[in-house]
Every structure is written in C-alpha cells, then in structure tokens.
mmCIF file of the N, C-alpha and C atoms, coordinates in Angstrom:
data_MODEL
# 
_entry.id   MODEL 
# 
loop_
_atom_site.group_PDB 
_atom_site.id 
_atom_site.type_symbol 
_atom_site.label_atom_id 
_atom_site.label_alt_id 
_atom_site.label_comp_id 
_atom_site.label_asym_id 
_atom_site.label_entity_id 
_atom_site.label_seq_id 
_atom_site.pdbx_PDB_ins_code 
_atom_site.Cartn_x 
_atom_site.Cartn_y 
_atom_site.Cartn_z 
_atom_site.occupancy 
_atom_site.B_iso_or_equiv 
_atom_site.pdbx_formal_charge 
_atom_site.auth_seq_id 
_atom_site.auth_comp_id 
_atom_site.auth_asym_id 
_atom_site.auth_atom_id 
_atom_site.pdbx_PDB_model_num 
ATOM 1   N N  . UNK A 1 1  ? -1.796 -13.634 -1.292 1.00 0.00 ? 1  UNK A N  1 
ATOM 2   C CA . UNK A 1 1  ? -1.683 -13.161 -0.523 1.00 0.00 ? 1  UNK A CA 1 
ATOM 3   C C  . UNK A 1 1  ? -2.681 -11.661 -0.633 1.00 0.00 ? 1  UNK A C  1 
ATOM 4   N N  . UNK A 1 2  ? -2.391 -10.754 -1.651 1.00 0.00 ? 2  UNK A N  1 
ATOM 5   C CA . UNK A 1 2  ? -2.858 -9.666  -1.435 1.00 0.00 ? 2  UNK A CA 1 
ATOM 6   C C  . UNK A 1 2  ? -4.558 -9.708  -1.430 1.00 0.00 ? 2  UNK A C  1 
ATOM 7   N N  . UNK A 1 3  ? -5.119 -10.372 -2.309 1.00 0.00 ? 3  UNK A N  1 
ATOM 8   C CA . UNK A 1 3  ? -6.866 -10.289 -2.405 1.00 0.00 ? 3  UNK A CA 1 
ATOM 9   C C  . UNK A 1 3  ? -7.056 -9.981  -1.264 1.00 0.00 ? 3  UNK A C  1 
ATOM 10  N N  . UNK A 1 4  ? -7.052 -9.824  -0.160 1.00 0.00 ? 4  UNK A N  1 
ATOM 11  C CA . UNK A 1 4  ? -8.221 -9.139  0.728  1.00 0.00 ? 4  UNK A CA 1 
ATOM 12  C C  . UNK A 1 4  ? -7.955 -7.617  1.287  1.00 0.00 ? 4  UNK A C  1 
ATOM 13  N N  . UNK A 1 5  ? -7.204 -7.130  0.384  1.00 0.00 ? 5  UNK A N  1 
ATOM 14  C CA . UNK A 1 5  ? -6.876 -5.795  0.055  1.00 0.00 ? 5  UNK A CA 1 
ATOM 15  C C  . UNK A 1 5  ? -7.876 -4.890  -0.532 1.00 0.00 ? 5  UNK A C  1 
ATOM 16  N N  . UNK A 1 6  ? -7.884 -3.553  0.009  1.00 0.00 ? 6  UNK A N  1 
ATOM 17  C CA . UNK A 1 6  ? -8.779 -2.964  -1.217 1.00 0.00 ? 6  UNK A CA 1 
ATOM 18  C C  . UNK A 1 6  ? -7.695 -2.572  -2.485 1.00 0.00 ? 6  UNK A C  1 
ATOM 19  N N  . UNK A 1 7  ? -8.338 -2.298  -3.443 1.00 0.00 ? 7  UNK A N  1 
ATOM 20  C CA . UNK A 1 7  ? -7.302 -1.851  -4.712 1.00 0.00 ? 7  UNK A CA 1 
ATOM 21  C C  . UNK A 1 7  ? -6.624 -0.741  -4.436 1.00 0.00 ? 7  UNK A C  1 
ATOM 22  N N  . UNK A 1 8  ? -6.633 0.734   -3.805 1.00 0.00 ? 8  UNK A N  1 
ATOM 23  C CA . UNK A 1 8  ? -5.752 1.641   -3.174 1.00 0.00 ? 8  UNK A CA 1 
ATOM 24  C C  . UNK A 1 8  ? -4.857 1.016   -2.538 1.00 0.00 ? 8  UNK A C  1 
ATOM 25  N N  . UNK A 1 9  ? -5.095 0.467   -1.339 1.00 0.00 ? 9  UNK A N  1 
ATOM 26  C CA . UNK A 1 9  ? -3.987 -0.318  -0.554 1.00 0.00 ? 9  UNK A CA 1 
ATOM 27  C C  . UNK A 1 9  ? -2.979 -1.784  -1.406 1.00 0.00 ? 9  UNK A C  1 
ATOM 28  N N  . UNK A 1 10 ? -3.277 -2.340  -1.923 1.00 0.00 ? 10 UNK A N  1 
ATOM 29  C CA . UNK A 1 10 ? -2.641 -3.290  -3.229 1.00 0.00 ? 10 UNK A CA 1 
ATOM 30  C C  . UNK A 1 10 ? -1.700 -2.436  -3.874 1.00 0.00 ? 10 UNK A C  1 
ATOM 31  N N  . UNK A 1 11 ? -2.102 -1.589  -4.898 1.00 0.00 ? 11 UNK A N  1 
ATOM 32  C CA . UNK A 1 11 ? -1.757 -0.649  -5.612 1.00 0.00 ? 11 UNK A CA 1 
ATOM 33  C C  . UNK A 1 11 ? -0.593 0.079   -5.028 1.00 0.00 ? 11 UNK A C  1 
ATOM 34  N N  . UNK A 1 12 ? -0.832 0.561   -3.829 1.00 0.00 ? 12 UNK A N  1 
ATOM 35  C CA . UNK A 1 12 ? 0.222  1.492   -3.001 1.00 0.00 ? 12 UNK A CA 1 
ATOM 36  C C  . UNK A 1 12 ? 1.451  0.328   -2.839 1.00 0.00 ? 12 UNK A C  1 
ATOM 37  N N  . UNK A 1 13 ? 0.861  -1.110  -2.606 1.00 0.00 ? 13 UNK A N  1 
ATOM 38  C CA . UNK A 1 13 ? 2.019  -1.348  -1.583 1.00 0.00 ? 13 UNK A CA 1 
ATOM 39  C C  . UNK A 1 13 ? 2.981  -2.011  -2.812 1.00 0.00 ? 13 UNK A C  1 
ATOM 40  N N  . UNK A 1 14 ? 2.235  -2.585  -3.733 1.00 0.00 ? 14 UNK A N  1 
ATOM 41  C CA . UNK A 1 14 ? 2.850  -2.984  -5.232 1.00 0.00 ? 14 UNK A CA 1 
ATOM 42  C C  . UNK A 1 14 ? 3.746  -1.526  -5.516 1.00 0.00 ? 14 UNK A C  1 
ATOM 43  N N  . UNK A 1 15 ? 3.080  -0.440  -5.833 1.00 0.00 ? 15 UNK A N  1 
ATOM 44  C CA . UNK A 1 15 ? 3.741  0.201   -6.438 1.00 0.00 ? 15 UNK A CA 1 
ATOM 45  C C  . UNK A 1 15 ? 5.520  0.361   -5.092 1.00 0.00 ? 15 UNK A C  1 
ATOM 46  N N  . UNK A 1 16 ? 5.159  0.663   -3.747 1.00 0.00 ? 16 UNK A N  1 
ATOM 47  C CA . UNK A 1 16 ? 6.183  0.529   -3.245 1.00 0.00 ? 16 UNK A CA 1 
ATOM 48  C C  . UNK A 1 16 ? 7.252  -0.387  -3.134 1.00 0.00 ? 16 UNK A C  1 
ATOM 49  N N  . UNK A 1 17 ? 6.734  -2.046  -3.520 1.00 0.00 ? 17 UNK A N  1 
ATOM 50  C CA . UNK A 1 17 ? 7.363  -3.141  -3.095 1.00 0.00 ? 17 UNK A CA 1 
ATOM 51  C C  . UNK A 1 17 ? 8.327  -3.339  -4.395 1.00 0.00 ? 17 UNK A C  1 
ATOM 52  N N  . UNK A 1 18 ? 7.900  -2.925  -5.610 1.00 0.00 ? 18 UNK A N  1 
ATOM 53  C CA . UNK A 1 18 ? 8.072  -3.791  -6.800 1.00 0.00 ? 18 UNK A CA 1 
ATOM 54  C C  . UNK A 1 18 ? 8.800  -2.853  -7.780 1.00 0.00 ? 18 UNK A C  1 
ATOM 55  N N  . UNK A 1 19 ? 7.649  -0.985  -7.384 1.00 0.00 ? 19 UNK A N  1 
ATOM 56  C CA . UNK A 1 19 ? 8.654  -0.420  -8.425 1.00 0.00 ? 19 UNK A CA 1 
ATOM 57  C C  . UNK A 1 19 ? 9.601  0.780   -7.731 1.00 0.00 ? 19 UNK A C  1 
ATOM 58  N N  . UNK A 1 20 ? 9.877  0.145   -6.778 1.00 0.00 ? 20 UNK A N  1 
ATOM 59  C CA . UNK A 1 20 ? 10.293 1.664   -5.328 1.00 0.00 ? 20 UNK A CA 1 
ATOM 60  C C  . UNK A 1 20 ? 9.762  3.203   -5.503 1.00 0.00 ? 20 UNK A C  1 
ATOM 61  N N  . UNK A 1 21 ? 8.856  3.102   -5.448 1.00 0.00 ? 21 UNK A N  1 
ATOM 62  C CA . UNK A 1 21 ? 8.027  4.423   -5.533 1.00 0.00 ? 21 UNK A CA 1 
ATOM 63  C C  . UNK A 1 21 ? 8.147  4.564   -3.894 1.00 0.00 ? 21 UNK A C  1 
ATOM 64  N N  . UNK A 1 22 ? 8.370  5.865   -3.691 1.00 0.00 ? 22 UNK A N  1 
ATOM 65  C CA . UNK A 1 22 ? 8.259  6.506   -2.321 1.00 0.00 ? 22 UNK A CA 1 
ATOM 66  C C  . UNK A 1 22 ? 6.607  6.844   -2.172 1.00 0.00 ? 22 UNK A C  1 
ATOM 67  N N  . UNK A 1 23 ? 6.449  7.903   -1.174 1.00 0.00 ? 23 UNK A N  1 
ATOM 68  C CA . UNK A 1 23 ? 5.068  7.925   -0.779 1.00 0.00 ? 23 UNK A CA 1 
ATOM 69  C C  . UNK A 1 23 ? 4.882  8.839   -1.432 1.00 0.00 ? 23 UNK A C  1 
ATOM 70  N N  . UNK A 1 24 ? 5.592  9.441   -1.270 1.00 0.00 ? 24 UNK A N  1 
ATOM 71  C CA . UNK A 1 24 ? 5.092  11.005  -2.262 1.00 0.00 ? 24 UNK A CA 1 
ATOM 72  C C  . UNK A 1 24 ? 4.670  10.785  -3.518 1.00 0.00 ? 24 UNK A C  1 
ATOM 73  N N  . UNK A 1 25 ? 4.986  10.208  -4.427 1.00 0.00 ? 25 UNK A N  1 
ATOM 74  C CA . UNK A 1 25 ? 4.527  9.548   -5.819 1.00 0.00 ? 25 UNK A CA 1 
ATOM 75  C C  . UNK A 1 25 ? 3.743  8.783   -5.493 1.00 0.00 ? 25 UNK A C  1 
ATOM 76  N N  . UNK A 1 26 ? 3.281  7.538   -4.623 1.00 0.00 ? 26 UNK A N  1 
ATOM 77  C CA . UNK A 1 26 ? 2.449  6.931   -4.660 1.00 0.00 ? 26 UNK A CA 1 
ATOM 78  C C  . UNK A 1 26 ? 1.239  7.946   -4.260 1.00 0.00 ? 26 UNK A C  1 
ATOM 79  N N  . UNK A 1 27 ? 1.281  8.991   -3.167 1.00 0.00 ? 27 UNK A N  1 
ATOM 80  C CA . UNK A 1 27 ? 0.247  9.601   -3.347 1.00 0.00 ? 27 UNK A CA 1 
ATOM 81  C C  . UNK A 1 27 ? -0.236 10.439  -4.550 1.00 0.00 ? 27 UNK A C  1 
ATOM 82  N N  . UNK A 1 28 ? 0.794  11.006  -5.362 1.00 0.00 ? 28 UNK A N  1 
ATOM 83  C CA . UNK A 1 28 ? 0.314  11.731  -6.239 1.00 0.00 ? 28 UNK A CA 1 
ATOM 84  C C  . UNK A 1 28 ? -0.261 10.851  -7.449 1.00 0.00 ? 28 UNK A C  1 
ATOM 85  N N  . UNK A 1 29 ? 0.179  9.584   -7.551 1.00 0.00 ? 29 UNK A N  1 
ATOM 86  C CA . UNK A 1 29 ? -0.686 8.828   -8.805 1.00 0.00 ? 29 UNK A CA 1 
ATOM 87  C C  . UNK A 1 29 ? -2.013 8.440   -7.999 1.00 0.00 ? 29 UNK A C  1 
ATOM 88  N N  . UNK A 1 30 ? -2.456 7.996   -6.942 1.00 0.00 ? 30 UNK A N  1 
ATOM 89  C CA . UNK A 1 30 ? -3.583 7.824   -6.126 1.00 0.00 ? 30 UNK A CA 1 
ATOM 90  C C  . UNK A 1 30 ? -4.149 8.795   -5.947 1.00 0.00 ? 30 UNK A C  1 
ATOM 91  N N  . UNK A 1 31 ? -3.876 10.275  -5.633 1.00 0.00 ? 31 UNK A N  1 
ATOM 92  C CA . UNK A 1 31 ? -4.691 11.375  -5.960 1.00 0.00 ? 31 UNK A CA 1 
ATOM 93  C C  . UNK A 1 31 ? -5.123 11.422  -4.077 1.00 0.00 ? 31 UNK A C  1 
ATOM 94  N N  . UNK A 1 32 ? -4.087 11.141  -3.124 1.00 0.00 ? 32 UNK A N  1 
ATOM 95  C CA . UNK A 1 32 ? -4.301 11.142  -2.071 1.00 0.00 ? 32 UNK A CA 1 
ATOM 96  C C  . UNK A 1 32 ? -3.416 11.739  -0.972 1.00 0.00 ? 32 UNK A C  1 
ATOM 97  N N  . UNK A 1 33 ? -3.517 11.831  0.493  1.00 0.00 ? 33 UNK A N  1 
ATOM 98  C CA . UNK A 1 33 ? -2.486 12.903  1.148  1.00 0.00 ? 33 UNK A CA 1 
ATOM 99  C C  . UNK A 1 33 ? -1.319 11.895  1.108  1.00 0.00 ? 33 UNK A C  1 
ATOM 100 N N  . UNK A 1 34 ? -0.525 11.899  1.560  1.00 0.00 ? 34 UNK A N  1 
ATOM 101 C CA . UNK A 1 34 ? 1.324  10.919  2.182  1.00 0.00 ? 34 UNK A CA 1 
ATOM 102 C C  . UNK A 1 34 ? 0.796  10.380  3.537  1.00 0.00 ? 34 UNK A C  1 
ATOM 103 N N  . UNK A 1 35 ? 0.053  10.746  4.192  1.00 0.00 ? 35 UNK A N  1 
ATOM 104 C CA . UNK A 1 35 ? -0.334 10.310  5.545  1.00 0.00 ? 35 UNK A CA 1 
ATOM 105 C C  . UNK A 1 35 ? -1.650 9.017   5.201  1.00 0.00 ? 35 UNK A C  1 
ATOM 106 N N  . UNK A 1 36 ? -2.632 9.442   3.739  1.00 0.00 ? 36 UNK A N  1 
ATOM 107 C CA . UNK A 1 36 ? -2.995 8.099   3.583  1.00 0.00 ? 36 UNK A CA 1 
ATOM 108 C C  . UNK A 1 36 ? -2.145 6.624   3.173  1.00 0.00 ? 36 UNK A C  1 
ATOM 109 N N  . UNK A 1 37 ? -1.352 7.320   2.310  1.00 0.00 ? 37 UNK A N  1 
ATOM 110 C CA . UNK A 1 37 ? -0.395 6.364   2.049  1.00 0.00 ? 37 UNK A CA 1 
ATOM 111 C C  . UNK A 1 37 ? -0.029 5.654   2.801  1.00 0.00 ? 37 UNK A C  1 
ATOM 112 N N  . UNK A 1 38 ? 0.504  5.966   3.591  1.00 0.00 ? 38 UNK A N  1 
ATOM 113 C CA . UNK A 1 38 ? 1.389  5.683   5.355  1.00 0.00 ? 38 UNK A CA 1 
ATOM 114 C C  . UNK A 1 38 ? 0.483  5.246   5.641  1.00 0.00 ? 38 UNK A C  1 
ATOM 115 N N  . UNK A 1 39 ? -0.723 4.761   6.117  1.00 0.00 ? 39 UNK A N  1 
ATOM 116 C CA . UNK A 1 39 ? -1.874 4.208   6.398  1.00 0.00 ? 39 UNK A CA 1 
ATOM 117 C C  . UNK A 1 39 ? -2.277 2.886   5.737  1.00 0.00 ? 39 UNK A C  1 
ATOM 118 N N  . UNK A 1 40 ? -2.203 2.767   4.139  1.00 0.00 ? 40 UNK A N  1 
ATOM 119 C CA . UNK A 1 40 ? -2.406 2.069   3.008  1.00 0.00 ? 40 UNK A CA 1 
ATOM 120 C C  . UNK A 1 40 ? -1.206 1.365   3.451  1.00 0.00 ? 40 UNK A C  1 
ATOM 121 N N  . UNK A 1 41 ? -0.162 1.558   3.861  1.00 0.00 ? 41 UNK A N  1 
ATOM 122 C CA . UNK A 1 41 ? 1.062  0.984   3.885  1.00 0.00 ? 41 UNK A CA 1 
ATOM 123 C C  . UNK A 1 41 ? 0.877  -0.535  4.837  1.00 0.00 ? 41 UNK A C  1 
ATOM 124 N N  . UNK A 1 42 ? 0.618  1.028   6.064  1.00 0.00 ? 42 UNK A N  1 
ATOM 125 C CA . UNK A 1 42 ? 0.458  -0.144  7.934  1.00 0.00 ? 42 UNK A CA 1 
ATOM 126 C C  . UNK A 1 42 ? -0.740 -1.033  7.304  1.00 0.00 ? 42 UNK A C  1 
ATOM 127 N N  . UNK A 1 43 ? -1.973 -0.683  6.504  1.00 0.00 ? 43 UNK A N  1 
ATOM 128 C CA . UNK A 1 43 ? -2.993 -2.055  6.064  1.00 0.00 ? 43 UNK A CA 1 
ATOM 129 C C  . UNK A 1 43 ? -2.024 -3.048  5.571  1.00 0.00 ? 43 UNK A C  1 
ATOM 130 N N  . UNK A 1 44 ? -1.048 -2.944  4.717  1.00 0.00 ? 44 UNK A N  1 
ATOM 131 C CA . UNK A 1 44 ? -0.969 -3.850  4.013  1.00 0.00 ? 44 UNK A CA 1 
ATOM 132 C C  . UNK A 1 44 ? 0.194  -4.559  4.327  1.00 0.00 ? 44 UNK A C  1 
ATOM 133 N N  . UNK A 1 45 ? 0.828  -3.771  5.443  1.00 0.00 ? 45 UNK A N  1 
ATOM 134 C CA . UNK A 1 45 ? 1.700  -4.388  5.979  1.00 0.00 ? 45 UNK A CA 1 
ATOM 135 C C  . UNK A 1 45 ? 1.613  -5.694  7.177  1.00 0.00 ? 45 UNK A C  1 
ATOM 136 N N  . UNK A 1 46 ? 0.375  -5.128  7.433  1.00 0.00 ? 46 UNK A N  1 
ATOM 137 C CA . UNK A 1 46 ? -0.083 -6.018  8.775  1.00 0.00 ? 46 UNK A CA 1 
ATOM 138 C C  . UNK A 1 46 ? -1.352 -7.283  8.147  1.00 0.00 ? 46 UNK A C  1 
ATOM 139 N N  . UNK A 1 47 ? -1.399 -7.161  6.983  1.00 0.00 ? 47 UNK A N  1 
ATOM 140 C CA . UNK A 1 47 ? -2.403 -7.977  6.062  1.00 0.00 ? 47 UNK A CA 1 
ATOM 141 C C  . UNK A 1 47 ? -1.497 -9.571  5.742  1.00 0.00 ? 47 UNK A C  1 
ATOM 142 N N  . UNK A 1 48 ? 0.162  -8.662  5.045  1.00 0.00 ? 48 UNK A N  1 
ATOM 143 C CA . UNK A 1 48 ? 0.366  -9.915  4.837  1.00 0.00 ? 48 UNK A CA 1 
ATOM 144 C C  . UNK A 1 48 ? 0.918  -10.648 6.225  1.00 0.00 ? 48 UNK A C  1 
ATOM 145 N N  . UNK A 1 49 ? 1.269  -10.074 7.797  1.00 0.00 ? 49 UNK A N  1 
ATOM 146 C CA . UNK A 1 49 ? 1.930  -11.014 8.662  1.00 0.00 ? 49 UNK A CA 1 
ATOM 147 C C  . UNK A 1 49 ? 0.528  -11.358 8.959  1.00 0.00 ? 49 UNK A C  1 
ATOM 148 N N  . UNK A 1 50 ? -0.798 -10.925 9.201  1.00 0.00 ? 50 UNK A N  1 
ATOM 149 C CA . UNK A 1 50 ? -1.436 -12.423 9.348  1.00 0.00 ? 50 UNK A CA 1 
ATOM 150 C C  . UNK A 1 50 ? -2.357 -13.039 8.573  1.00 0.00 ? 50 UNK A C  1 
ATOM 151 N N  . UNK A 1 51 ? -2.079 -12.647 7.524  1.00 0.00 ? 51 UNK A N  1 
ATOM 152 C CA . UNK A 1 51 ? -2.461 -14.102 6.132  1.00 0.00 ? 51 UNK A CA 1 
ATOM 153 C C  . UNK A 1 51 ? -1.764 -15.130 6.381  1.00 0.00 ? 51 UNK A C  1 
ATOM 154 N N  . UNK A 1 52 ? -0.353 -15.029 7.028  1.00 0.00 ? 52 UNK A N  1 
ATOM 155 C CA . UNK A 1 52 ? 0.714  -16.325 7.277  1.00 0.00 ? 52 UNK A CA 1 
ATOM 156 C C  . UNK A 1 52 ? -0.483 -17.406 8.570  1.00 0.00 ? 52 UNK A C  1 
ATOM 157 N N  . UNK A 1 53 ? -1.312 -16.483 9.413  1.00 0.00 ? 53 UNK A N  1 
ATOM 158 C CA . UNK A 1 53 ? -1.506 -16.890 10.907 1.00 0.00 ? 53 UNK A CA 1 
ATOM 159 C C  . UNK A 1 53 ? -2.940 -17.944 10.311 1.00 0.00 ? 53 UNK A C  1 
# 
C-alpha cells in the first residue's frame, strides 16, 4: 500500500502512525521543516485513500 510513496513520505507516515511521533520530532529526524512534514502526511493520507480505488 505504501510502495508508491517516496522514502521520506513513507518514513514520516510510519513514524507518525506506528511510533506516535509528532510533526516536530519527525521534522528533526528527517531534517526538514514541520511544514514539509505536514505536506508529507497529506500526501500519504491521499495516497492511502486513492489506493483503494
């Protein structure tokens, strides 16, 4: 299901969903801004919704 995501988006999504990390923690791990993490999460959620179609 997550195969179509870029590695950074996949990591951000999994850290959020499986480890319960917040956007700030994910941003620090990925060395990106929190805004970028928000964009990554939006991409991941959209991908998950569309993959069922």
